[in-house]
C-alpha positions as CSV (number, residue, x, y, z in Angstrom):
1,M,-34.2,-64.5,-18.1
2,T,-30.5,-64.4,-17.2
3,V,-27.4,-66.4,-18.0
4,N,-24.3,-66.7,-15.9
5,Y,-21.4,-64.7,-17.5
6,S,-19.1,-67.8,-17.5
7,R,-21.8,-69.8,-19.3
8,L,-22.0,-67.0,-21.9
9,L,-18.3,-67.1,-22.5
10,V,-18.5,-70.9,-23.1
11,L,-21.3,-70.4,-25.6
12,E,-19.4,-67.6,-27.3
13,D,-16.3,-69.8,-27.6
14,K,-18.3,-72.7,-29.1
15,L,-19.9,-70.4,-31.6
16,A,-16.6,-68.8,-32.6
17,K,-15.1,-72.3,-33.1
18,S,-18.0,-73.6,-35.1
19,V,-18.0,-70.8,-37.8
20,P,-14.8,-71.8,-39.6
21,D,-15.9,-75.5,-39.7
22,N,-19.3,-74.4,-41.2
23,M,-17.6,-72.2,-43.7
24,A,-15.2,-74.9,-44.8
25,A,-18.2,-77.2,-45.5
26,G,-20.1,-74.5,-47.3
27,N,-17.4,-73.3,-49.8
28,E,-16.3,-70.5,-47.6
29,V,-19.8,-69.2,-47.0
30,Y,-21.4,-69.3,-43.6
31,I,-24.7,-71.2,-43.7
32,P,-26.7,-71.4,-40.5
33,P,-26.9,-75.1,-39.4
34,N,-30.6,-75.2,-39.0
35,L,-31.4,-74.2,-42.7
36,V,-32.6,-77.0,-44.9
37,Q,-31.1,-77.2,-48.3
38,S,-33.6,-77.0,-51.3
39,L,-36.2,-75.3,-49.1
40,P,-37.0,-71.6,-49.9
41,V,-35.4,-69.1,-47.4
42,F,-37.0,-65.8,-46.5
43,F,-34.8,-62.9,-45.3
44,V,-35.8,-59.8,-43.3
45,A,-33.3,-57.1,-42.6
46,D,-33.7,-53.8,-40.6
47,N,-31.4,-51.0,-39.6
48,I,-31.8,-48.9,-36.5
49,D,-30.1,-45.6,-35.7
50,F,-30.2,-43.8,-32.3
51,D,-29.0,-40.2,-31.8
52,E,-27.6,-40.0,-35.3
53,D,-27.8,-36.2,-35.4
54,T,-25.5,-35.4,-32.5
55,A,-23.0,-32.5,-33.1
56,D,-19.9,-34.6,-32.4
57,G,-21.1,-38.0,-33.7
58,K,-20.5,-39.6,-30.4
59,H,-22.9,-41.7,-28.3
60,T,-24.7,-43.0,-31.3
61,L,-25.9,-46.5,-32.2
62,H,-26.1,-47.9,-35.7
63,G,-27.3,-51.5,-35.7
64,T,-28.4,-54.0,-38.4
65,I,-30.2,-57.3,-37.9
66,M,-31.0,-59.9,-40.4
67,V,-33.3,-62.9,-39.9
68,A,-33.5,-65.9,-42.2
69,F,-36.4,-68.4,-41.9
70,Q,-38.1,-71.3,-43.7
71,T,-41.6,-72.6,-43.6
72,P,-41.5,-76.4,-43.6
73,K,-45.2,-76.8,-43.8
74,N,-45.1,-76.0,-47.6
75,V,-42.4,-78.6,-48.3
76,S,-43.0,-80.7,-51.4
77,H,-40.3,-83.1,-50.3
78,P,-40.8,-83.9,-46.6
79,E,-37.8,-86.3,-46.7
80,L,-35.5,-83.2,-46.8
81,L,-36.7,-82.3,-43.3
82,Q,-36.2,-85.9,-42.0
83,E,-32.7,-85.9,-43.5
84,R,-31.8,-82.7,-41.8
85,Q,-33.2,-83.7,-38.4
86,Q,-31.2,-86.9,-38.4
87,S,-27.8,-85.2,-39.2
C-alpha cells in the first residue's frame, strides 16, 4: 500500500491542527477521538532498540509504541456507543 507524499502532508497537517483542539476539550490532556468515555481502556506499550551497543552510539534506533483499545462487546451501557457514533 502506498500514499502519495502530498496526501501524507495533508494528513499530517490535519492531525497537527486537531491535537490542540482535542487537548482544549480534554482539560489539556490528549484523548484519542475514537475512545468511548466510561468504557474500560486497555493499554499495551513496547520498546525496541536496534544496535544499542555500538562503540560511538551512532546509527541506533530507540522506539516506543503504545496502543490503547476498548472492547465494546462487554459494554453494560450500549447507549454510550450510540452516543459516540452520532457525535
